[in-house]
N, C-alpha and C positions, 0 to 999 in steps of 0.2 A: 216378762218372763213366757208367761200365753205365743206372744210375736216370737221370741225366739225359738219353742218348742215346734212352731208349726213349719216357719224356715226350716229345721233341722228336719223335719217329717217330709219334707218335700223331696228332700236331697235323695231320700231312700229309692225312687223309683229310679235315678239315673238313668245308665243306658237301656234300660228295656223299654223305652218308650221306642217308639220308630216311625220314620214318617212313612205311612202307606197311603192308598187312597183316601183314606179316611180323613177331612182335616177337623181336628177338635176344638179348634181355634171358636169359641162361642161367640154367635151373629145373634147382633141384638138388633128389636126393632117395636117402634110403640104405635098401639093402635088403639084408635077409638070407637069402641061398641057399646051403642050405650049404656054408659055409663063414660068412667074417670078412666083415665090413662091406661092401660098393661105392658110392661112388657114384655114383651118374646122372645126368646130367643131357641137357636137350632144350631146345630151341625152337619156339616156337608161331606158329601162323598157322589163325586160325579154328577148322574142327572136327579141323587137324589138328594134328600134333607130328615135330616130329623128334629124335630120342633119339640120345645119345651116350655115349662115354665117354671120360674123357684119364689120362694116367701120372703118376708119381707127381714127376716133374718138367718137369709143365704146368701152369700157369695161367692161369680161364677167368675174364673180367669181361664185359661189357656193356651194351648199352640197348639200347633200342627199334629201333635204327637197326642194330646192328654188333653181334656179337662177335667180343673181343678174346684170343686166345690167347699165351702169353709161353712161350718153352720156356727154362726158369733153367739152362739147363745148357747152355744155345749162348747167347753172349754177344749182345744185343743183338738177339736173334730174335723176331722178331713176327710172328703172323699176324691177318687179321682176316679174313670174312666178313659180305658183308652185301649187299644187292637191288642189281642192277648201275643204274648212270646210264643205261642205255640199255634197263629193264625195260619199259618201257611199249611200243618198239614194239620192241625185239628183230631187227634188223634180220638177215638171213642171214648167214653167217660170208663166203660165199663173194661175191664181188664189194662187200665194205663190209667190207675189213681195214684200210682207213682211216682209217674214222669209229670202227672199235672201238681205232685205235691212239692215234688224239686223245683218244681218252675216258682211254687205259691211264694217257698221260702227261698228266691231269691229277689223276692219281693221287701221284703224286711227292712227295718234300716241297720248300715250298716254301722256293726259295735253294739246292735243288741244282747243282750245276755239273760240267761235260764229261760230259754223260749220252749216251750212245749204247747203241741199242736194239741187246742182245749176241745175239737169238735171238730166234725163236719155234716153234710147235709147235701142233698140234691133238691135240684127246681124250688130254691128259695125263693125267687123274685116268679109268680106266677101268673104272669101277663102275656100279652101278646102270642100264648103259644112259646114261650122261650125254654128252653130245659140248661140247667148250668147244675155246676158241681162248687162246692163251697166253704174253701178249709176257716178257722178261727183261729187266731195264736195269740198266748199269753206273753209276756215276756217285760223287762227291763229294758228301759230307755234314759239313757244319761239319768239315772238313779231315779228314776219316774217308770210306774208300770205304766204298762202299754196294752191294748188287744186292737189284734189289724186282723179284719176277715178278708180275703181272696176266692172273690168268685169268678169261673173260669163262666162265660155267660156267654151259648151262642146265642146270638143275635139273630140272625139268617143263614140259609144255607152255605154264605160265604165267609159268616165273617162271625170271628168269634172274639169277643171283648174282655177284659177284665174289667173286674169293677171292684176297688181296695176301699178300703173302710177303717179308718182309723182313728181312736178316740181313747181317754182314758177308760176304767172299769165303771167307773160310775157314772160315763158319759155316753158308756157302746151300744145300751140296747137303744137307748133315745135316736140316739141318731142313726140305728138299723131301720128306726121304724120311716126317721126321715128320708133317708135313702128310697127305702117303696114309695114311698108318695113321690117321692120327684121322678123315676122311674115310670111313674101310672100316669105323670103326666104328658110322653114321650107318643110323638106323634107320626109315624115316616110319612112324607109325602114326597112327588116328583120336586124338582127343584125350582120350578114355576111357579111352586105353591107360595101365595101371600100369607104373610103374618092378619091381616083384615079376616082374611076367612079363618081363623082356628076357630075352634070352639070355647066358649067364657067357662 
């Protein structure tokens, strides 16, 4: 049942992901620096790359439009990162919350029932001077309760990402902590940066 729910949850993003300059396909490399082998991953964008690490209970995959993470020790907890559907115009958060709310609701699974916007908050990932606005929804999906947070993250002056986390209500808080830890490992470099230069 776990696998089928994750597969269904993957469908909801549908056409929201589009191919832009970023290639969100995780590229992997293994390094040997002062100890056992370590695997590093990166996301690419022309002359830049974002390097990151995952722990042993996280699986990563993806394609040009999105990176996907599954927290294998948390039932049905999935994380997706991609460019925001509002990336082209990037309206300011202040004064445009209804625009962002409408976009966030479109990222919920098709067929969701009893949708409630449970909370919203600014700057939930206080990393690298990122600014963001997050909506948290609770809803029913295939007869099961779920929560999804949709975070519009101003990754840079040019790029706005969406960070979409979905999990059952009992796993949602833990998955949120894992998401923060993952984003804390993100290190942007130019494209010539080599994985063996990454900090341990």
